[in-house]
C-alpha positions in Angstrom: 85.5 65.0 94.9 81.8 64.5 95.0 79.2 66.8 93.4 78.0 67.8 96.8 81.5 68.8 97.8 81.9 70.8 94.6 78.7 72.6 95.1 79.5 73.4 98.7 82.9 74.9 97.6 81.1 76.9 94.9 78.6 78.2 97.5 81.4 79.1 99.9 83.3 81.1 97.2 80.2 82.8 95.9 79.1 83.9 99.4 82.5 85.6 100.0 82.1 87.6 96.8 78.7 89.0 97.9 80.5 91.5 100.2 82.9 92.9 97.6 82.5 96.4 96.3 81.8 96.2 92.5 85.0 97.0 90.6 85.1 100.0 88.3 87.7 101.9 86.3 86.8 105.3 87.9 88.3 104.4 91.2 91.9 105.1 90.2 93.8 108.2 91.4 95.8 108.6 88.2 94.1 110.1 85.1 94.9 108.4 81.8 96.7 110.6 79.2 93.3 111.3 77.6 92.1 113.0 80.8 89.1 110.6 80.8 88.8 108.6 84.0 86.6 106.1 82.1 89.6 104.9 80.0 91.3 101.7 81.2 94.8 102.4 82.4 97.7 100.0 83.4 101.5 100.0 83.6 103.6 97.3 82.0 104.7 94.9 84.8 108.3 94.2 83.5 109.5 97.8 83.1 111.5 99.8 85.6 112.9 103.3 86.1 116.1 103.8 84.2 119.1 103.7 86.6 121.2 105.6 84.2 119.1 108.8 84.0 118.4 111.4 86.6 114.6 111.3 86.2 114.5 107.5 85.6 113.1 108.0 82.1 112.7 106.2 79.8 111.9 103.1 81.8 113.8 100.0 80.8 112.6 96.4 80.5 113.6 93.6 82.9 111.8 90.5 81.6 110.4 88.3 84.4 111.0 90.9 87.1 107.7 92.6 88.2 107.8 96.2 89.2 105.6 96.7 92.3 104.6 100.1 90.9 102.7 98.4 88.1 100.2 97.4 90.7 99.5 100.9 91.9 96.8 101.5 89.3 93.8 99.3 90.2 92.1 98.9 86.8 93.8 95.6 85.9 93.1 94.1 89.3 89.5 95.3 89.1 89.1 93.6 85.7 90.3 90.3 87.0 88.1 90.6 90.0 85.1 91.2 87.7 85.9 88.1 85.7 86.0 86.0 88.9 82.8 87.6 90.3 80.7 87.0 87.2 82.0 83.5 86.5 81.7 82.2 90.0 78.4 84.0 90.9 76.9 83.0 87.5 77.6 79.3 88.1 76.5 79.6 91.7 73.2 81.1 90.6 72.7 78.4 87.9 73.6 75.5 90.1 72.2 76.6 93.5 69.2 78.8 92.4 70.2 81.5 94.9 68.9 84.9 93.5 71.4 87.0 95.5 74.2 85.5 93.5 72.7 86.6 90.2 71.8 90.0 91.6 75.4 90.6 92.7 76.9 89.6 89.4 74.3 91.7 87.5 75.2 94.8 89.7 78.9 94.3 88.9 78.4 94.0 85.2 76.2 97.2 85.1 78.8 99.1 87.1 81.7 98.1 84.8 80.0 98.3 81.4 76.7 100.1 81.5 76.2 102.8 84.1 77.3 106.2 82.8 79.1 107.3 86.0 81.3 104.2 86.3 81.5 102.4 82.9 84.7 101.6 81.1 85.2 103.1 77.6 85.5 100.3 75.0 89.2 100.7 74.3 92.6 99.8 75.6 94.5 102.9 74.4 96.4 103.1 77.6 97.0 99.5 78.5 100.5 98.5 79.7 101.9 102.0 79.2 105.6 102.6 80.0 106.7 106.0 81.3 109.0 107.8 78.8 108.3 105.1 76.2 104.5 104.9 75.3 101.2 105.9 76.8 99.8 102.5 75.8 101.2 99.5 74.0 99.9 96.6 71.9 100.7 94.3 74.9 97.9 96.0 76.8 95.4 93.8 75.0 96.7 90.7 76.8 94.9 92.0 79.9 91.4 91.4 78.5 92.4 88.0 77.0 89.8 86.0 79.1 86.8 88.2 78.2 85.2 85.1 76.8 85.0 83.7 80.3 83.1 86.8 81.4 80.7 86.6 78.4 80.0 83.0 79.3 79.2 84.2 82.8 76.7 86.8 81.3 74.9 83.9 79.6 74.6 82.1 82.9 72.6 85.0 84.4 70.0 85.0 81.7 66.6 83.9 83.0 67.2 85.3 86.5 65.0 88.1 87.9 68.1 90.3 88.0 69.2 90.0 84.4 67.1 90.4 81.2 67.7 89.8 77.5 67.8 93.6 77.2 70.8 93.6 79.7 72.6 91.1 77.5 71.9 93.2 74.5 73.5 96.2 76.3 76.6 94.2 77.0 76.6 93.0 73.4 76.5 96.7 72.2 79.6 97.4 74.4 81.4 94.4 72.9 80.6 95.5 69.4 82.0 99.0 70.2 85.2 97.3 71.5 85.4 95.2 68.3 85.1 98.4 66.3 88.1 99.8 68.2 90.0 96.6 67.6 89.4 97.0 63.9 91.0 100.4 63.6 93.5 100.7 66.5 97.2 100.5 65.5 97.8 98.9 68.9 95.4 96.1 68.1 96.9 95.6 64.6 100.3 95.3 66.1 99.1 92.8 68.7 97.4 90.7 66.1 100.7 90.6 64.1 102.9 89.5 67.0 104.9 86.3 66.8 104.1 84.9 70.2 101.3 84.3 72.8 100.1 87.9 72.3 98.8 87.1 68.8 97.3 83.8 70.1 95.4 85.6 72.8 94.3 88.4 70.5 92.6 85.8 68.3 91.1 84.0 71.3 89.5 87.1 72.8 88.4 88.5 69.5 86.8 85.2 68.5 84.9 85.0 71.8 83.6 88.6 71.4 82.6 87.9 67.7 80.7 84.8 68.8 78.9 86.8 71.5 78.2 89.6 69.0 76.7 87.1 66.6 79.2 87.4 63.8 79.6 83.7 63.2 81.3 83.9 59.8 84.1 86.0 61.2 84.5 83.5 64.0 85.5 80.8 61.6 87.8 83.2 59.7 89.5 84.0 63.0 90.0 80.2 63.7 91.6 79.9 60.2 94.0 82.6 61.3 94.8 80.3 64.2 96.1 77.7 61.8 98.6 80.1 60.5 99.7 81.0 64.0 100.4 77.3 64.8 102.5 77.1 61.7 104.3 80.3 62.7 104.9 79.6 66.4 105.2 75.8 66.9 108.0 73.7 65.4 107.6 70.0 64.3 109.1 68.8 67.6 106.4 70.8 69.6 108.8 73.5 70.7 107.8 77.2 70.8 110.9 79.3 70.1 109.4 82.6 70.9 108.2 81.5 74.3 111.4 79.5 75.1 113.3 82.8 74.9 111.3 84.3 77.8 112.6 84.4 81.3 109.7 82.2 82.6 109.6 80.0 79.5 107.6 77.1 81.1 104.8 79.5 82.0 104.7 81.1 78.6 104.7 77.9 76.6 101.7 76.6 78.6 100.1 80.1 78.5 100.3 80.1 74.7 98.8 76.7 74.4 95.9 77.7 76.7 95.2 80.5 74.2 95.0 78.0 71.4 92.7 75.9 73.5 90.4 78.9 74.0 90.3 79.4 70.3 89.5 75.7 69.8 86.6 76.0 72.3 85.1 78.8 70.2 85.4 76.7 67.1 83.8 73.7 68.9 80.8 75.9 69.9 80.4 77.3 66.4 80.6 73.8 64.7 78.2 72.4 67.2 75.8 75.2 66.6 76.1 74.8 62.8 75.9 70.9 63.0 79.3 70.8 61.3 80.9 68.1 63.4 82.3 67.8 66.9 86.0 67.5 66.6 87.0 71.1 66.7 90.3 70.6 68.4 91.4 68.2 65.7 90.3 70.7 63.0 92.2 73.5 64.7 95.3 71.4 65.0 95.4 69.6 61.7 95.1 71.3 58.4 96.3 69.2 55.6 100.1 68.9 56.0 100.2 71.8 58.5 101.5 71.5 62.0 99.3 70.2 64.9 99.0 71.3 68.5 99.6 67.6 69.3 103.4 67.8 69.5 103.3 70.9 71.6 100.8 69.4 74.0 102.8 66.1 74.2 105.9 68.1 74.9 104.5 70.3 77.6 101.5 68.7 79.3 103.1 65.8 81.1 105.7 68.1 82.6 103.1 70.6 83.7 100.9 67.9 85.2 103.8 66.5 87.1 104.8 69.9 88.4 101.3 70.6 89.7 100.4 67.2 91.2 100.4 68.6 94.7 97.8 67.8 97.4 94.9 70.2 97.2 96.2 72.0 94.1 93.5 72.4 91.3 94.6 70.7 88.1 93.4 73.7 86.0 96.8 75.2 86.8 98.4 72.7 84.4 97.7 74.9 81.4 98.6 78.1 83.1 96.7 80.1 85.7 95.5 83.1 83.8 94.4 84.8 86.9 98.1 85.8 87.4 97.8 89.0 85.5 101.4 90.1 86.3 103.0 87.2 84.4 102.1 88.6 80.9 
């Protein structure tokens, strides 16, 4: 694909996004348990009404089977839409110099994060709730896992007429408030201590936010925690027992590896900024005699690439399409 063709596709995708209404958490019709419409709210996708009780409570888990009612609350869908809007429009502005692309992305960021009437509170107290079980669960944090992509999009807007350094500082303040919530929330603590992809993605998103917030020392500490996760999750033959137990094991094995790659990207950026050397992926994967990502990638990547070598299918799907918010 030529560069001209890539830019034409980017322009086409960006132009479509110009007509979308900016997403916001205040558009839902169901109030969170807090009574505050600004709190993010979602329902766990793999939980269903209990067939053995008159009122259907408590809901019961059916792993791999998505309950359509989990899509009734629009906050998760709005969040993923925001990621796509900011990422695509940010790149389109940077590559094509079209001011309307930056203006639209800036409007969407202000609506979601900054404007008092529509902003999201910096917490996930009610993410992936389950009726009759919990108002919110640690698993809710998986829904913001790609916030690093959004923050990269914020940086792409800098220098445009629609986005100032003061705007970036305002987003940075929101991110710091969210990090403060992560530091004290029992839900966040439990997610960080999980034994599967949930802990990986906790570290990936926390590291991306810390880097954006300017806490570079803590970034490297988080990456060190990633070494321990590799030891805990990946066996010497590259298998991932926790993910292999899932109903959709191929997806979850690749999904977990993608989280580790996001973590490596953060380390690469930090090492480059500190002039500490370029090979961040090797540093993440090899720590003395510790396990490496290499066996897991060699085990999974060829199969994934073969499965996705279809005409017109983007190869990014080989490591798991994280836009599929239901499959988490």
